[in-house]
C-alpha positions in Angstrom: 0.0 0.0 0.0 1.4 3.4 -1.0 1.4 6.2 1.6 1.7 9.9 1.3 4.9 11.5 2.6 4.8 14.3 5.1 6.7 17.5 4.2 10.5 17.3 4.9 12.3 19.2 7.6 14.0 21.7 5.3 12.4 25.1 5.1 10.3 25.2 1.9 11.5 27.8 -0.6 7.9 27.9 -1.9 4.8 26.8 0.0 1.2 26.6 -1.3 -1.5 26.2 1.2 -5.1 25.2 0.3 -4.8 26.8 -3.2 -8.1 26.8 -5.1 -9.2 28.3 -8.4 -12.7 28.9 -9.7 -14.0 30.3 -12.9 -17.5 31.2 -12.2 -19.3 28.2 -10.8 -16.6 25.8 -12.1 -13.8 24.7 -9.7 -10.7 23.7 -11.6 -8.4 23.3 -8.6 -9.4 22.6 -5.0 -7.4 22.9 -1.7 -3.9 22.0 -3.0 -1.1 22.2 -0.4 2.4 21.8 -1.6 5.9 22.3 -0.2 8.7 22.9 -2.7 12.2 22.4 -1.1 15.5 23.8 -2.3 17.6 21.3 -4.2 14.7 19.1 -4.8 13.0 17.8 -8.0 9.2 17.7 -7.2 7.1 16.2 -10.0 3.4 17.0 -10.5 1.5 14.3 -12.4 -2.1 13.7 -13.3 -4.4 13.1 -16.3 -5.2 15.9 -18.8 -7.5 18.3 -17.0 -6.4 17.3 -13.5 -5.3 20.9 -12.8 -1.5 20.7 -13.2 -1.1 23.6 -15.5 -3.6 25.7 -13.5 -1.5 25.0 -10.4 1.7 26.1 -12.2 0.0 29.3 -13.4 -1.1 30.1 -9.9 2.5 29.6 -8.6 4.0 31.8 -11.3 1.6 34.7 -11.2 -0.3 34.1 -14.4 -3.6 33.8 -12.5 -4.5 34.7 -8.9 -6.0 32.0 -6.6 -9.6 32.2 -5.6 -8.6 30.8 -2.2 -5.4 29.8 -0.4 -2.0 31.4 0.2 1.5 31.4 -1.1 4.7 31.9 0.8 8.4 32.0 -0.1 11.0 31.2 2.6 8.4 31.7 5.2 7.1 35.0 4.0 3.6 35.5 2.5 3.6 36.6 -1.2 1.0 37.6 -3.7 1.6 37.7 -7.4 -0.7 39.9 -9.5 1.4 39.3 -12.7 4.2 37.0 -13.9 6.8 39.7 -13.6 6.3 39.8 -9.9 6.9 36.0 -9.6 10.0 36.3 -11.8 11.3 39.1 -9.6 10.7 36.8 -6.6 12.8 34.1 -8.2 10.2 31.8 -9.9 10.7 30.9 -13.6 8.1 29.0 -15.7 9.0 27.1 -18.9 5.6 26.9 -20.6 4.0 23.9 -22.1 3.0 26.0 -25.1 5.6 27.6 -27.3 5.3 31.3 -26.4 7.8 33.0 -28.7 7.6 35.8 -31.2 8.1 34.0 -34.5 9.1 37.1 -36.4 12.0 37.9 -34.1 15.4 36.3 -33.8 16.4 33.7 -31.2 18.4 36.4 -29.4 15.5 38.9 -29.5 13.3 36.3 -27.9 15.7 35.4 -25.2 16.0 39.0 -24.1 12.4 40.2 -25.0 11.3 42.6 -22.3 14.7 42.7 -20.6 17.0 43.9 -23.4 20.5 44.9 -22.4 21.7 48.4 -23.3 24.9 50.4 -23.6 23.9 54.0 -22.8 20.7 54.6 -24.7 21.5 52.0 -27.4 20.4 48.3 -27.3 23.6 46.2 -26.9 22.9 43.6 -29.6 26.5 42.3 -29.5 26.5 41.4 -25.8 23.0 39.8 -26.1 24.1 37.6 -29.0 27.2 36.6 -27.1 25.2 35.7 -24.0 22.6 33.9 -26.1 25.3 31.8 -27.8 26.7 30.9 -24.4 23.3 29.9 -22.9 22.3 27.9 -26.0 25.6 26.0 -25.9 25.1 25.4 -22.2 21.8 23.6 -22.8 23.0 21.8 -25.9 21.0 23.7 -28.5 22.8 24.3 -31.8 20.4 26.8 -33.3 21.9 30.2 -34.4 21.2 33.2 -32.2 20.6 35.2 -35.4 17.9 32.7 -36.8 14.3 33.8 -36.9 12.2 31.6 -34.6 9.8 30.9 -37.5 12.6 29.1 -39.3 13.7 26.7 -36.5 12.1 23.4 -35.6 9.5 22.9 -32.9 12.1 21.1 -30.7 14.6 24.0 -31.1 11.9 26.5 -30.2 11.3 24.6 -26.9 15.0 24.7 -26.2 15.1 28.4 -26.9 12.2 28.8 -24.4 14.1 26.8 -21.8 17.2 29.0 -22.4 15.1 32.1 -21.9 13.9 30.8 -18.5 17.4 29.9 -17.4 19.1 33.2 -18.4 19.0 34.3 -14.8 19.4 32.4 -11.6 16.1 31.5 -9.9 15.0 29.9 -6.6 12.3 27.8 -8.3 12.1 26.7 -11.9 8.9 25.2 -13.2 8.9 22.9 -16.2 5.5 22.3 -17.7 5.7 19.3 -20.2 9.2 20.4 -21.3 10.0 17.3 -23.3 6.7 17.0 -25.2 8.4 18.1 -28.5 11.9 16.8 -27.7 13.4 13.5 -28.7 16.3 11.3 -27.9 19.4 13.3 -27.0 17.5 16.5 -26.5 15.5 14.8 -23.7 18.7 13.5 -22.1 20.2 17.0 -22.2 17.1 18.5 -20.6 17.1 16.0 -17.8 20.8 16.8 -17.3 19.9 20.5 -17.0 17.2 19.6 -14.4 19.7 17.6 -12.3 22.3 20.5 -12.6 19.6 22.9 -11.2 19.1 20.5 -8.3 22.8 20.3 -7.6 22.9 24.1 -7.7 20.3 24.2 -4.9 17.5 25.3 -7.1 14.0 23.9 -6.5 12.5 22.3 -9.6 8.8 21.6 -10.2 8.5 19.1 -13.1 5.3 18.3 -14.9 5.4 15.4 -17.5 3.2 12.8 -19.0 6.3 10.7 -19.6 6.3 8.7 -16.4 9.7 7.2 -17.2 11.2 10.7 -16.9 9.4 11.3 -13.6 10.7 7.9 -12.2 14.3 8.8 -13.2 14.6 12.3 -11.7 11.8 13.0 -9.2 12.6 13.1 -5.4 8.9 13.6 -4.7 5.7 13.1 -6.8 2.5 14.9 -6.1 -0.5 13.4 -7.8 -3.6 15.5 -8.9 -6.9 14.0 -10.0 -9.9 16.0 -11.1 -8.5 19.2 -9.6 -7.7 17.7 -6.2 -4.6 16.3 -4.5 -4.4 12.6 -4.2 -1.1 12.8 -2.2 2.6 13.4 -2.3 4.9 10.4 -2.4 8.6 9.6 -2.4 9.6 9.5 -6.0 11.9 6.5 -5.8 9.2 4.2 -4.4 6.7 4.6 -7.2 6.7 2.4 -10.3 5.2 3.8 -13.5 2.1 1.6 -13.0 1.8 3.0 -9.4 1.8 6.5 -10.8 -0.7 5.6 -13.5 -3.0 4.0 -11.0 -2.9 7.0 -8.7 -3.6 9.3 -11.6 -6.7 7.6 -12.9 -8.0 6.1 -9.7 -8.4 2.6 -11.1 -6.3 -0.3 -12.4 -5.2 0.2 -16.0 -5.1 -2.6 -18.5 -2.0 -3.1 -20.6 -0.9 0.1 -22.3 -0.5 -1.5 -25.7 -3.4 -3.6 -27.0 -2.8 -7.1 -28.3 -3.0 -7.5 -32.0 -6.0 -9.7 -33.0 -4.9 -10.4 -36.6 -1.8 -10.2 -38.7 -1.7 -7.7 -41.6 -2.5 -8.9 -45.1 -0.2 -8.8 -48.0 -2.5 -6.4 -50.0 -0.8 -3.1 -50.6 -2.8 -0.1 -49.6 -0.4 2.8 -50.2 2.9 2.4 -52.2 5.3 5.3 -52.5 8.4 5.1 -54.8 11.3 7.4 -55.1 9.7 10.2 -53.1 11.7 13.4 -52.8 10.8 16.7 -51.0 13.3 19.4 -51.9 15.5 20.3 -49.0 14.1 17.5 -46.7 13.7 14.1 -48.3 15.5 12.2 -51.1 14.5 8.9 -52.8 12.3 7.3 -50.2 10.2 4.2 -51.0 7.8 2.2 -48.9 4.6 0.2 -48.9 1.9 -0.1 -46.2 -0.5 -3.0 -46.3 -4.1 -3.6 -45.4 -4.5 -4.1 -41.7 -0.9 -3.0 -41.0 0.5 -0.4 -38.6 3.7 0.9 -40.1 5.9 3.1 -37.9 8.3 5.8 -38.9 11.1 6.6 -36.5 14.0 9.0 -36.6 15.5 12.1 -34.9 14.1 15.6 -35.2 15.0 16.8 -38.7 15.1 13.3 -40.2 12.4 14.3 -42.7 9.5 12.1 -41.5 6.9 14.8 -41.3 8.0 16.6 -44.5 7.8 13.3 -46.4 4.1 12.8 -45.6 3.3 16.5 -46.0 4.8 16.1 -49.5 2.8 12.9 -50.2 -0.5 14.5 -49.3 0.1 17.8 -51.2 1.1 20.1 -48.3 4.6 20.5 -49.8 6.1 20.3 -53.3 7.2 16.7 -53.9 8.1 14.3 -56.6 6.9 10.7 -56.1 5.2 7.7 -57.7 2.2 7.0 -55.5 -0.3 4.1 -55.8 -3.4 4.1 -53.6 -5.2 0.7 -53.6 -3.5 -0.1 -56.9 -4.3 3.1 -58.6 -1.7 5.7 -59.6 -2.4 9.0 -57.8 -0.8 12.4 -57.3 -2.2 15.0 -54.9 -1.9 18.7 -55.6 -3.6 19.5 -52.2 -4.6 17.9 -49.0 -8.2 18.2 -50.1 -7.4 15.8 -53.0 -5.8 13.4 -50.6 -8.8 13.4 -48.4 -11.2 12.8 -51.3 -9.0 9.9 -52.4 -9.2 8.2 -49.0 -6.1 9.4 -47.1 -6.5 10.8 -43.6 -3.7 12.9 -42.1 -3.5 13.8 -38.4 -0.9 16.5 -38.0 1.7 16.6 -35.2 0.7 20.2 -34.4 -2.9 19.9 -33.3 -3.0 23.4 -31.9 -1.3 25.2 -34.8 -2.5 23.2 -37.8 -5.0 20.6 -36.7 -7.8 22.5 -34.9 -9.3 26.0 -34.9 -8.9 26.6 -31.2 -11.3 29.5 -30.9 -14.1 27.7 -32.9 -16.7 25.5 -31.4 -16.3 21.7 -31.5 -18.8 20.9 -34.2 -17.2 23.1 -36.9 -13.8 21.6 -36.0 -15.1 18.1 -36.3 -16.7 18.6 -39.7 -14.0 20.9 -41.3 -12.8 18.1 -43.6 -16.3 17.1 -44.7 -18.0 20.4 -45.5 -19.5 19.0 -48.6 -21.4 16.5 -46.5 -22.6 18.8 -43.7 -23.2 22.2 -45.4 -23.0 24.1 -42.1 -24.7 27.2 -43.5 -28.0 25.3 -43.7 -30.2 24.3 -40.8 -30.1 20.6 -42.0 -26.3 20.8 -42.0 -26.3 22.2 -38.4 -28.4 19.3 -37.2 -26.1 16.9 -38.9 -23.1 18.6 -37.4 -24.7 18.3 -33.9 -25.5 14.7 -34.4 -22.0 13.9 -35.7 -20.5 15.7 -32.6 -22.6 13.7 -30.2 -21.6 10.5 -31.9 -17.9 11.5 -31.9 -18.0 12.4 -28.2 -19.4 9.0 -27.4 -17.2 7.0 -29.8 -13.9 8.6 -28.9 -14.7 9.3 -25.2 -14.1 13.1 -25.6 -14.4 14.6 -22.1 -16.1 18.0 -22.0 -18.3 20.2 -19.9 -20.5 21.3 -22.8 -21.1 20.4 -26.4 -21.0 24.2 -27.0 -17.4 24.4 -25.8 -14.6 25.7 -27.9 -11.7 23.5 -28.9 -9.3 25.6 -26.7 -11.3 24.6 -23.7 -10.5 20.9 -24.0 -7.5 19.3 -22.4 -4.7 18.2 -24.7 -5.8 14.6 -24.7 -9.4 15.5 -25.6 -8.2 17.8 -28.3 -6.2 14.9 -29.8 -9.3 12.7 -29.7 -11.3 15.4 -31.4 -8.6 15.7 -34.1 -8.7 12.0 -34.6 -12.5 12.0 -34.9 -12.2 14.8 -37.5 -9.7 12.8 -39.6 -11.8 9.6 -39.4 -15.1 11.3 -40.2 -14.3 11.0 -43.9 -13.7 7.2 -43.5 -10.2 7.1 -45.0 -8.7 3.8 -46.1 -5.2 4.9 -45.1 -4.6 6.9 -41.9 -1.4 8.8 -41.3 -0.9 9.9 -37.6 2.0 12.2 -36.8 2.9 12.1 -33.0 -0.3 10.5 -31.9 0.2 10.9 -28.1 2.4 14.0 -27.8 1.7 15.8 -24.5 -1.2 13.6 -23.4 -1.5 11.4 -20.3 -1.2 7.7 -20.0 -5.0 6.9 -19.9 -5.6 8.9 -23.1 -2.6 7.2 -24.6 -4.1 3.8 -24.0 -7.3 4.9 -25.7 -5.5 6.3 -28.7 -3.6 3.0 -29.2 -6.9 1.1 -28.9 -8.4 3.4 -31.6 -5.5 2.7 -33.9 -5.9 -1.0 -33.3 -9.6 -0.8 -34.2 -8.7 1.0 -37.5 -6.5 -1.8 -38.7 -8.9 -4.4 -37.5 -11.4 -2.9 -39.9 -9.0 -3.4 -42.8 -7.5 0.1 -42.9 -3.8 0.8 -43.1 -2.2 3.0 -40.5 1.1 4.9 -40.6 2.4 6.2 -37.3 5.2 8.8 -37.0 6.5 9.1 -33.5 9.5 10.3 -31.6 8.7 7.8 -28.8 10.5 4.6 -29.7 8.7 2.5 -27.1 5.4 3.7 -28.5 6.3 2.5 -32.0 7.6 -0.8 -30.7 4.5 -1.3 -28.7 1.9 -0.8 -31.5 3.6 -1.3 -34.9 4.1 -4.3 -37.1 7.1 -2.8 -38.8 9.2 0.3 -38.2 11.1 2.2 -40.9 13.8 4.5 -39.7 14.8 7.8 -41.3 18.0 9.8 -41.0 18.8 13.0 -43.0 16.0 12.6 -45.4 16.5 8.9 -46.2 15.3 5.6 -44.9 18.3 3.9 -43.3 16.6 0.6 -42.4 13.7 -1.5 -41.2 13.0 -3.5 -38.1 10.3 -6.0 -37.3 9.4 -8.8 -34.9 11.9 -9.4 -32.2 14.3 -7.0 -33.8 12.1 -4.0 -32.9 14.2 -2.8 -30.0 15.1 0.7 -28.9 18.8 0.0 -29.5 18.3 -1.2 -33.0 16.1 1.8 -33.9 18.6 4.2 -32.2 21.5 2.8 -34.3 19.6 3.2 -37.5 18.4 6.7 -36.5 21.9 8.0 -35.6 24.5 6.0 -37.5 23.0 5.8 -41.0 23.1 2.8 -43.3 25.5 0.0 -42.7 27.5 -1.2 -45.7 27.4 -4.9 -46.6 24.7 -7.6 -46.4 21.5 -7.3 -44.5 21.6 -8.1 -40.8 20.1 -11.3 -39.5 16.6 -11.5 -38.2 14.2 -8.7 -38.7 16.6 -5.8 -39.1 17.3 -4.6 -42.6 20.0 -2.1 -43.4 19.5 -0.1 -46.5 22.6 1.1 -48.3 
């Protein structure tokens, strides 16, 4: 039996007592008490919508509590705005990328706190300091680069660098590794451990429970806006954490396959090239198959499929269910029977300030005709069915997409893609930034798709995810496929070698690993 741990004997650098937050009649956080100690990594976990981000925003001055108190080093504090929390020594690395895309990396690092020499902004010193801080956290992006031109992962590293420019008493990381992969995650965890060694208190929110298990000294669990308890980090297994988060026993994360894929090709791509990103890529996915695409950030996986469906200029020979096709636009791909779920659900997948029904039917406007009363009724019926089918948790059918948690936004996006009944479904980062219970549901939905005879392509930066759900995995590096793994050869080490070392000369390896040269 797990037991909560009482606060330690050290004086907390930050203490929250009975913090609550209400928006009108809705309580999103209730009576949370938390001690954050210097030199300690304190993880906050919970399902999407459990109140984690609300708690972090209360602690960092973005919103004021409805009830409860905050104190730092034994002295009561109130933060009416984020700048006051920053001045007090609290830094927040946001879950969302909050950077000015039209400014350079350096400009973003120093935005609102520019250095000057006399009455002139000191660009040279800011670039030098930006270079040093970026190198310190292992980010190779140029300080002169415009943020719009760098990858999502590099933007997150820039955001981390901005938070760490100054020394702080408390650093809060809200899902910092959601868009990072491989070595970037390892580097981020090193930074977290360095902060701990320096005596800084770290609050760490992550859906990746393996990360929590590795670094957390304490783990506080939230469920439905309330505290379940605070526990010693080293005593909790990942399944313990999952059980505490959801309040029930979880079945196996990855569903068992009920049938093997057929040998009927659904989508065949030959000699695909996307200028600047992908060169000479060929593959086939079969009916009832889950085909994974692995690789490091910048390997060209997303760009390959954006080229195939007409989002980018591309050259390729494509056959869909035996017929030669070429898509000039995503609309043409949808009409032909290809569904594409983007990795960027907030930026490209959903209209966050629109209501749920228009979001759901956006890819099927010719069916629903939302301008007509008949169309509106059909939209409403489709939404009710999607909410039930995909277990989309919401307070009202009239809500906007921005009001859903990340996991429920992802399920809405999946419902939107599947509303057109595609024969081939391409899913880019299916579970990025969502909790373990929603992950299990997404995996089950994917399994249901292939059980119905559809083909599914999954692009993911989580190797264990690909290994857990895929029949085969193709690995990309620098715009090319370097190899394929299947069966017992689908291991993290085999995938990592193919993703980082490129093709191996000579004959194919034994077993299910194929090196392409």
